[in-house]
N, C-alpha and C positions, 0 to 999 in steps of 0.2 A: 504494500500500500504506500503510495506517495504521500508525503506530507507537504503542506504549504507553510512557508515562513510568513508569519503574520507581521513581523516587525524586524527590521535590520537597521542597526545604527553603526556608522563608521565614525570613530573618534580619532582625529589627527593627534599624533604625538611626535616627540622629538627624541633625539639621543639614541636612535637605533632600536626603539621599542616597537615590536610587532607582536601583538597578542590577539588571540581569538578566544572568545568566551561565548557560551550558549547558556542562556538563562542564569547568568552570573557565575557559571562554572567554567574555569579556565581549561581550555583544551589544547592550547599551544602557546608557548612563550619563546620568542627569539632570545629574550634576555637570559632565559635558563639554558637553552641549547646552543646559543651562539650562531645559529644558522636559520635561514628561511626554510620553511617546509615546502614540499612540492604540493601542487594543487590537490592531488588525489588524497594526500594525508589530511588536509583540511576538510575536504568533502566527507571523507570517511569519519572523521571526528565529529563533525556536525551531525551527520546521519545517525551515528550511535547515540549522541545525546538527545536527539529528537525522539528516539525510540523509547526513552525512559519515561 
């Protein structure tokens, strides 16, 4: 079953910060890993969180 995203907010930041959160739950942090994720990793993380 496909889910629709009801709301998406992009928050500009500085200092190399790149983080992705779903419903307040952090699913990726460039600050922690030191690297940008690939697109599929972000999509997989978002999909998993939306299933909860």
